[in-house]
DOVEX-459618 format. One line per 5 residues: number of its first residue (from 1); their letters; for each residue x negated, y negated, z negated of C-alpha. Coordinates in steps of 0.25 Angstrom, whole numbers. Layout:
N
NUM = A = X:Y:Z ~ ...
END
This chain:
650
1 = XXXXX = 63:108:29 ~ 55:112:17 ~ 41:108:14 ~ 37:123:16 ~ 41:123:30
6 = XXXXX = 34:110:33 ~ 21:116:27 ~ 23:128:35 ~ 24:119:48 ~ 11:113:43
11 = XXXXX = 5:126:41 ~ 9:131:55 ~ 2:118:61 ~ -11:122:53 ~ -10:136:58
16 = XXXXX = -8:131:73 ~ -21:123:71 ~ -29:135:66 ~ -23:144:77 ~ -27:134:87
21 = XXXXX = -41:133:81 ~ -43:148:80 ~ -39:150:95 ~ -48:140:100 ~ -60:145:92
26 = XXXXX = -57:160:95 ~ -57:158:110 ~ -68:147:110 ~ -60:136:116 ~ -65:122:117
31 = XXXXX = -52:116:110 ~ -48:117:96 ~ -32:117:95 ~ -33:115:80 ~ -25:102:80
36 = XXXXX = -12:107:86 ~ -5:109:72 ~ -11:96:67 ~ -5:88:78 ~ 8:96:77
41 = XXXXX = 10:94:62 ~ 5:79:63 ~ 15:76:73 ~ 26:83:65 ~ 23:79:51
46 = XXXXX = 14:68:51 ~ 0:65:46 ~ -1:73:33 ~ 3:87:39 ~ -5:84:51
51 = XXXXX = -18:80:43 ~ -16:92:34 ~ -15:102:45 ~ -27:96:52 ~ -35:96:39
56 = XXXXX = -32:110:35 ~ -34:115:49 ~ -49:111:48 ~ -50:116:34 ~ -46:130:38
61 = XXXXX = -54:131:51 ~ -66:126:44 ~ -66:139:36 ~ -70:146:49 ~ -78:134:55
66 = XXXXX = -83:125:44 ~ -86:113:53 ~ -71:112:56 ~ -68:105:43 ~ -76:93:47
71 = XXXXX = -66:91:59 ~ -54:90:50 ~ -54:75:52 ~ -51:77:67 ~ -39:86:64
76 = XXXXX = -34:75:54 ~ -36:64:65 ~ -27:73:74 ~ -17:74:64 ~ -16:59:61
81 = XXXXX = -16:56:76 ~ -4:66:79 ~ 4:61:67 ~ 2:46:71 ~ 6:48:85
86 = XXXXX = 18:58:81 ~ 24:46:73 ~ 23:38:86 ~ 31:48:93 ~ 20:53:102
91 = XXXXX = 24:68:100 ~ 38:66:106 ~ 34:69:121 ~ 22:76:127 ~ 18:64:135
96 = XXXXX = 15:56:122 ~ 8:68:116 ~ -1:68:129 ~ -5:54:126 ~ -11:58:112
101 = XXXXX = -20:69:118 ~ -31:59:123 ~ -33:50:111 ~ -32:63:102 ~ -43:70:109
106 = XXXXX = -51:58:109 ~ -50:56:94 ~ -53:71:91 ~ -64:72:100 ~ -71:60:95
111 = XXXXX = -69:63:81 ~ -72:78:82 ~ -85:76:91 ~ -90:65:81 ~ -88:75:69
116 = XXXXX = -95:86:77 ~ -107:78:81 ~ -109:72:67 ~ -109:86:61 ~ -118:92:71
121 = XXXXX = -128:81:75 ~ -140:77:67 ~ -140:62:70 ~ -131:51:75 ~ -137:50:88
126 = XXXXX = -135:64:91 ~ -121:63:87 ~ -118:52:97 ~ -125:59:108 ~ -118:72:105
131 = XXXXX = -105:65:104 ~ -106:59:118 ~ -110:72:124 ~ -98:80:118 ~ -87:70:119
136 = XXXXX = -82:73:132 ~ -81:88:130 ~ -75:87:116 ~ -65:77:121 ~ -60:86:132
141 = XXXXX = -59:97:122 ~ -51:89:112 ~ -42:83:123 ~ -38:97:127 ~ -37:102:113
146 = XXXXX = -28:90:108 ~ -20:91:121 ~ -16:105:118 ~ -14:102:103 ~ -5:90:105
151 = XXXXX = 3:98:115 ~ 5:110:105 ~ 9:100:94 ~ 19:93:104 ~ 26:107:107
156 = XXXXX = 27:111:93 ~ 33:97:89 ~ 44:99:99 ~ 47:112:93 ~ 49:107:79
161 = XXXXX = 63:104:74 ~ 67:90:70 ~ 70:94:56 ~ 55:99:55 ~ 50:85:60
166 = XXXXX = 59:78:50 ~ 55:87:38 ~ 40:84:40 ~ 44:69:38 ~ 48:73:24
171 = XXXXX = 36:81:20 ~ 30:76:7 ~ 41:65:5 ~ 47:65:-9 ~ 60:58:-5
176 = XXXXX = 72:60:5 ~ 70:55:19 ~ 72:40:21 ~ 82:34:30 ~ 78:28:43
181 = XXXXX = 80:14:38 ~ 72:16:26 ~ 61:23:33 ~ 60:12:43 ~ 59:2:32
186 = XXXXX = 48:9:25 ~ 40:11:38 ~ 41:-4:40 ~ 37:-8:26 ~ 25:-17:24
191 = XXXXX = 16:-13:13 ~ 10:-23:4 ~ -5:-23:3 ~ -4:-19:-11 ~ 7:-9:-9
196 = XXXXX = 8:5:-16 ~ 6:11:-3 ~ -7:3:0 ~ -12:6:-14 ~ -10:21:-13
201 = XXXXX = -16:22:1 ~ -28:14:-4 ~ -29:24:-16 ~ -27:36:-8 ~ -38:32:2
206 = XXXXX = -48:28:-8 ~ -46:41:-16 ~ -47:49:-3 ~ -59:42:1 ~ -65:43:-13
211 = XXXXX = -62:58:-14 ~ -68:61:0 ~ -80:52:-2 ~ -83:58:-16 ~ -82:72:-11
216 = XXXXX = -90:69:1 ~ -101:62:-7 ~ -101:72:-18 ~ -102:83:-7 ~ -114:75:0
221 = XXXXX = -121:74:-14 ~ -120:88:-17 ~ -124:92:-3 ~ -136:83:-3 ~ -140:87:-17
226 = XXXXX = -139:102:-14 ~ -147:100:-1 ~ -158:92:-8 ~ -158:103:-19 ~ -159:113:-9
231 = XXXXX = -171:106:-2 ~ -178:104:-15 ~ -177:119:-19 ~ -182:123:-5 ~ -194:113:-6
236 = XXXXX = -197:117:-21 ~ -197:132:-17 ~ -207:129:-6 ~ -216:121:-15 ~ -216:132:-25
241 = XXXXX = -220:142:-14 ~ -232:132:-10 ~ -236:131:-25 ~ -236:146:-26 ~ -247:147:-15
246 = XXXXX = -256:137:-23 ~ -266:141:-34 ~ -267:129:-44 ~ -281:132:-48 ~ -286:131:-33
251 = XXXXX = -280:118:-30 ~ -293:111:-31 ~ -300:122:-22 ~ -289:119:-12 ~ -292:105:-12
256 = XXXXX = -307:107:-11 ~ -308:118:-1 ~ -296:116:7 ~ -294:124:20 ~ -308:130:18
261 = XXXXX = -301:139:8 ~ -294:152:13 ~ -284:151:2 ~ -281:136:5 ~ -278:140:20
266 = XXXXX = -269:152:16 ~ -261:142:7 ~ -261:132:17 ~ -255:142:27 ~ -245:146:17
271 = XXXXX = -241:131:16 ~ -239:130:31 ~ -231:142:31 ~ -222:136:20 ~ -221:123:28
276 = XXXXX = -218:130:41 ~ -207:139:35 ~ -198:127:33 ~ -196:116:44 ~ -192:106:33
281 = XXXXX = -205:106:26 ~ -213:94:31 ~ -225:96:23 ~ -232:104:12 ~ -244:99:4
286 = XXXXX = -251:101:-9 ~ -257:89:-17 ~ -265:88:-29 ~ -260:74:-34 ~ -270:66:-42
291 = XXXXX = -272:51:-45 ~ -280:48:-32 ~ -269:55:-23 ~ -265:68:-18 ~ -276:78:-16
296 = XXXXX = -272:87:-4 ~ -272:102:-7 ~ -263:107:5 ~ -257:98:16 ~ -251:104:29
301 = XXXXX = -251:99:43 ~ -237:94:48 ~ -232:89:61 ~ -232:75:56 ~ -246:74:50
306 = XXXXX = -259:82:47 ~ -262:88:33 ~ -272:81:24 ~ -284:90:20 ~ -286:96:7
311 = XXXXX = -292:87:-3 ~ -288:74:3 ~ -281:64:-5 ~ -268:58:0 ~ -260:47:-7
316 = XXXXX = -247:51:-15 ~ -235:50:-6 ~ -226:38:-9 ~ -214:46:-12 ~ -220:52:-25
321 = XXXXX = -227:39:-29 ~ -218:38:-41 ~ -222:52:-45 ~ -237:50:-44 ~ -240:51:-59
326 = XXXXX = -232:64:-60 ~ -239:70:-48 ~ -253:66:-54 ~ -249:72:-67 ~ -244:85:-60
331 = XXXXX = -229:84:-64 ~ -218:88:-55 ~ -210:78:-47 ~ -196:78:-41 ~ -193:81:-26
336 = XXXXX = -196:68:-18 ~ -187:64:-7 ~ -192:54:4 ~ -187:48:17 ~ -199:42:26
341 = XXXXX = -206:44:39 ~ -207:59:36 ~ -192:60:35 ~ -183:64:23 ~ -192:73:14
346 = XXXXX = -191:81:1 ~ -205:82:-5 ~ -208:91:-17 ~ -220:90:-26 ~ -223:103:-34
351 = XXXXX = -235:104:-44 ~ -244:116:-45 ~ -249:118:-59 ~ -261:127:-63 ~ -261:136:-76
356 = XXXXX = -264:124:-85 ~ -252:116:-80 ~ -260:106:-72 ~ -254:102:-58 ~ -264:105:-47
361 = XXXXX = -256:101:-35 ~ -243:98:-29 ~ -236:106:-18 ~ -228:96:-10 ~ -218:99:1
366 = XXXXX = -211:89:10 ~ -197:94:14 ~ -189:87:25 ~ -175:83:22 ~ -170:79:36
371 = XXXXX = -162:91:38 ~ -155:89:24 ~ -152:75:29 ~ -146:80:41 ~ -138:90:33
376 = XXXXX = -133:79:24 ~ -129:71:36 ~ -121:82:42 ~ -115:85:28 ~ -111:71:27
381 = XXXXX = -104:71:40 ~ -97:84:37 ~ -92:78:24 ~ -87:65:31 ~ -80:73:41
386 = XXXXX = -74:83:31 ~ -70:72:21 ~ -64:63:32 ~ -54:73:35 ~ -52:76:20
391 = XXXXX = -50:61:17 ~ -40:60:28 ~ -32:72:23 ~ -32:68:9 ~ -28:54:12
396 = XXXXX = -17:57:21 ~ -11:68:11 ~ -13:58:0 ~ -6:47:9 ~ 5:56:12
401 = XXXXX = 8:59:-3 ~ 7:45:-7 ~ 16:41:5 ~ 27:51:2 ~ 26:51:-14
406 = XXXXX = 24:37:-17 ~ 25:27:-5 ~ 37:32:2 ~ 45:34:-11 ~ 41:20:-17
411 = XXXXX = 44:13:-4 ~ 58:20:-2 ~ 62:16:-16 ~ 57:2:-13 ~ 65:1:0
416 = XXXXX = 77:6:-7 ~ 75:-4:-19 ~ 72:-16:-10 ~ 85:-13:-1 ~ 94:-10:-13
421 = XXXXX = 107:-17:-10 ~ 114:-24:-22 ~ 125:-31:-13 ~ 137:-21:-15 ~ 140:-7:-21
426 = XXXXX = 140:0:-7 ~ 126:-6:-4 ~ 121:-2:-18 ~ 126:12:-17 ~ 120:14:-3
431 = XXXXX = 106:9:-7 ~ 107:17:-20 ~ 110:29:-12 ~ 98:26:-3 ~ 89:26:-16
436 = XXXXX = 94:39:-21 ~ 93:46:-7 ~ 77:43:-8 ~ 77:56:-17 ~ 62:53:-21
441 = XXXXX = 56:65:-28 ~ 41:63:-30 ~ 42:69:-43 ~ 33:58:-49 ~ 34:43:-53
446 = XXXXX = 40:39:-40 ~ 52:48:-42 ~ 53:42:-56 ~ 53:28:-49 ~ 64:33:-39
451 = XXXXX = 72:38:-50 ~ 71:25:-58 ~ 75:18:-45 ~ 87:26:-43 ~ 91:23:-58
456 = XXXXX = 88:8:-56 ~ 96:7:-44 ~ 108:15:-50 ~ 108:6:-62 ~ 107:-7:-53
461 = XXXXX = 119:-2:-45 ~ 127:0:-58 ~ 122:-13:-63 ~ 126:-20:-50 ~ 140:-13:-50
466 = XXXXX = 142:-18:-64 ~ 137:-31:-61 ~ 146:-32:-49 ~ 158:-29:-58 ~ 153:-39:-69
471 = XXXXX = 151:-49:-58 ~ 165:-48:-53 ~ 170:-49:-67 ~ 161:-61:-70 ~ 166:-68:-57
476 = XXXXX = 181:-65:-62 ~ 177:-72:-75 ~ 170:-83:-68 ~ 183:-86:-60 ~ 191:-85:-72
481 = XXXXX = 182:-95:-80 ~ 182:-104:-68 ~ 197:-104:-67 ~ 197:-107:-82 ~ 187:-117:-80
486 = XXXXX = 195:-123:-69 ~ 207:-123:-78 ~ 200:-129:-89 ~ 194:-141:-81 ~ 207:-143:-72
491 = XXXXX = 219:-152:-75 ~ 231:-144:-76 ~ 240:-154:-69 ~ 231:-160:-58 ~ 222:-149:-56
496 = XXXXX = 209:-158:-57 ~ 198:-158:-67 ~ 202:-161:-81 ~ 196:-167:-93 ~ 187:-155:-96
501 = XXXXX = 181:-156:-83 ~ 180:-171:-84 ~ 172:-169:-97 ~ 163:-158:-91 ~ 160:-168:-80
506 = XXXXX = 157:-179:-90 ~ 147:-170:-97 ~ 140:-167:-84 ~ 139:-182:-81 ~ 134:-185:-95
511 = XXXXX = 123:-175:-94 ~ 118:-181:-81 ~ 118:-194:-87 ~ 110:-189:-99 ~ 100:-182:-91
516 = XXXXX = 97:-194:-82 ~ 102:-188:-69 ~ 107:-198:-59 ~ 122:-198:-62 ~ 131:-205:-52
521 = XXXXX = 146:-205:-55 ~ 158:-214:-58 ~ 171:-212:-66 ~ 185:-216:-61 ~ 196:-217:-71
526 = XXXXX = 210:-215:-66 ~ 222:-217:-76 ~ 236:-214:-70 ~ 246:-225:-73 ~ 261:-223:-77
531 = XXXXX = 260:-209:-80 ~ 269:-210:-92 ~ 279:-218:-84 ~ 280:-207:-73 ~ 281:-197:-84
536 = XXXXX = 293:-204:-91 ~ 300:-208:-78 ~ 298:-196:-69 ~ 294:-185:-79 ~ 281:-178:-82
541 = XXXXX = 282:-170:-70 ~ 281:-182:-61 ~ 271:-188:-71 ~ 262:-175:-68 ~ 264:-177:-53
546 = XXXXX = 260:-192:-55 ~ 247:-187:-61 ~ 244:-177:-51 ~ 246:-188:-40 ~ 236:-197:-47
551 = XXXXX = 226:-185:-48 ~ 228:-182:-33 ~ 225:-196:-29 ~ 212:-197:-38 ~ 208:-183:-32
556 = XXXXX = 210:-188:-17 ~ 202:-200:-19 ~ 191:-196:-29 ~ 191:-181:-26 ~ 197:-170:-35
561 = XXXXX = 183:-166:-40 ~ 181:-179:-47 ~ 194:-181:-54 ~ 197:-177:-68 ~ 210:-179:-76
566 = XXXXX = 206:-182:-90 ~ 219:-186:-96 ~ 234:-187:-94 ~ 234:-198:-84 ~ 218:-200:-83
571 = XXXXX = 209:-196:-72 ~ 194:-197:-71 ~ 186:-197:-58 ~ 171:-194:-59 ~ 164:-197:-46
576 = XXXXX = 149:-192:-44 ~ 139:-193:-34 ~ 140:-200:-20 ~ 155:-203:-22 ~ 152:-212:-34
581 = XXXXX = 149:-224:-24 ~ 163:-222:-18 ~ 170:-221:-31 ~ 176:-236:-31 ~ 181:-233:-17
586 = XXXXX = 188:-221:-22 ~ 194:-229:-33 ~ 199:-240:-23 ~ 205:-229:-15 ~ 212:-222:-27
591 = XXXXX = 218:-236:-30 ~ 222:-238:-16 ~ 229:-225:-15 ~ 237:-227:-28 ~ 241:-241:-22
596 = XXXXX = 246:-234:-9 ~ 254:-223:-16 ~ 260:-234:-25 ~ 265:-241:-13 ~ 271:-229:-7
601 = XXXXX = 286:-230:-10 ~ 288:-215:-5 ~ 280:-210:-17 ~ 286:-206:-30 ~ 282:-214:-42
606 = XXXXX = 274:-202:-47 ~ 267:-201:-33 ~ 262:-215:-34 ~ 249:-215:-43 ~ 244:-226:-51
611 = XXXXX = 231:-225:-59 ~ 221:-235:-65 ~ 207:-232:-60 ~ 193:-236:-66 ~ 180:-232:-61
616 = XXXXX = 165:-233:-67 ~ 152:-229:-62 ~ 140:-223:-70 ~ 129:-232:-72 ~ 116:-226:-77
621 = XXXXX = 111:-238:-84 ~ 124:-241:-91 ~ 131:-228:-94 ~ 127:-218:-104 ~ 137:-207:-101
626 = XXXXX = 150:-204:-93 ~ 158:-210:-104 ~ 152:-224:-101 ~ 157:-223:-86 ~ 170:-217:-91
631 = XXXXX = 173:-229:-100 ~ 170:-239:-89 ~ 179:-232:-79 ~ 190:-230:-90 ~ 189:-245:-93
636 = XXXXX = 191:-249:-78 ~ 203:-239:-77 ~ 209:-246:-89 ~ 207:-260:-83 ~ 213:-255:-70
641 = XXXXX = 225:-249:-78 ~ 228:-262:-85 ~ 227:-269:-72 ~ 237:-260:-65 ~ 247:-261:-77
646 = XXXXX = 245:-276:-76 ~ 248:-275:-61 ~ 260:-267:-63 ~ 265:-276:-73 ~ 265:-287:-63
END
């Protein structure tokens, strides 16, 4: 399904709201039916389409009924409510839908009634009183309205093809649909406190709040300044009218004669007419302000207090005390704003000058600002109601954009990278295809990152394949080197370690001695007797067998890993570790075995082994190197050989 068709369905939902609203208004019904489309599209497409339809429903209906715009928050709450419970599966059966009616009606009746009372009541206590009186009636109407709206939405949802439902899940997404496995993994992911998602949500919320608050605050300031400016102009025009009735050269006469003058009485009557013409004028009076106080020229009776008589001297009001010098000098002063026991007032002082430019008196008007304060309160409530809905709309749309264009692509790439398999070519190919199948197309840096990830994984796959080939080659080379090393350190006749291996072991032992490490070892010298006689008598082949039999005997007693052939008929045994303490026992066993074989008449001469043996142990405080131990073992072996030859001579 194309984006155009999705938009068309959203438009149809908006049209459904408008038609329902028109019908109920046309026939004067007590229900609204302006949320059917909101509930339907929220259950079908989620928060964003639902909130958009609900918001623009109120925007359009406010053209014909301006107060409707202030109730957009209610429609947005309905959208969020329907979207949430749709995700929980409540729109799958009419029984579950019925369970949503009572909470939804309660929520909308409370919020709508609170907004209505705040907009139409003059004080908080009146709002609370009206709320209690109207709640039952409002709730019953909302219950019927939301019950019908939920039922209509449920019927429409049942008629929507599954392909349309699936298409709405892809609206706004800039990548291919995720597999169920990946979707479940991303749904269960735990966000870090400093994750990109958290930061983006915080920035989005702060910016939305800032925009909404700034617009509200600026609107409030503009409205307040306009209202004050309008009041100042109104009062100023009244004062001008008052001054036009006064004659500067007769101010002194007005003070002296007062009401005994017919002209004074006519002017006073005119002032009463002006005051009574506007209910917000609290008082009008004319003073000549001098150093000793305010000399009353005209003062009118009010409901609060009686007027002062002409010629009386009254103290200067505290609100203009700071302008006392200006007033005495006859200079103009700015409008005065006060809030005291007389209420919130705007007081305007305007001087009356004679032909010589001398100030003869001030015409003064006290104008009530209580109505303006009520207007400001009402305007503030309207702003709050309006921009609450705007804030939610802006935030949800912004969240939807961030989630689909940043968070989802980044988390999808992170999941693929985190679960990339290096084990074998098939697994690598599978996971590489999974990355390619994301098909992220945001058209910005995220898409560049995705392209870089594909190139990187492709290069890694090629590198790993080449690495595997080289690894096999290296393993083969290692086997060859090992085989060559084995050959280089093995005696070709007996198969045991040779002189080269012996020298390597000597180097290692000398390093341990030189480094001060605890070195515990012993050396056994074995020199085979009568090899030349066997060779001469039975041939070299039997001589070789003779050496092999001697080697086998040494290996069986001392262990093959400890035995080295270092010469034609010379063998060395190097014993280390725990076996050192048993070395003399091994030597004794070796000699006993030679004696047993020598006494066995069934064996051939070359099967009867004869060898001289010498043993020496490493002594840390005596030996400086392995050579010192070797010399002692060699000497003992030589002594043993001499003894054996002497014994044989006997």
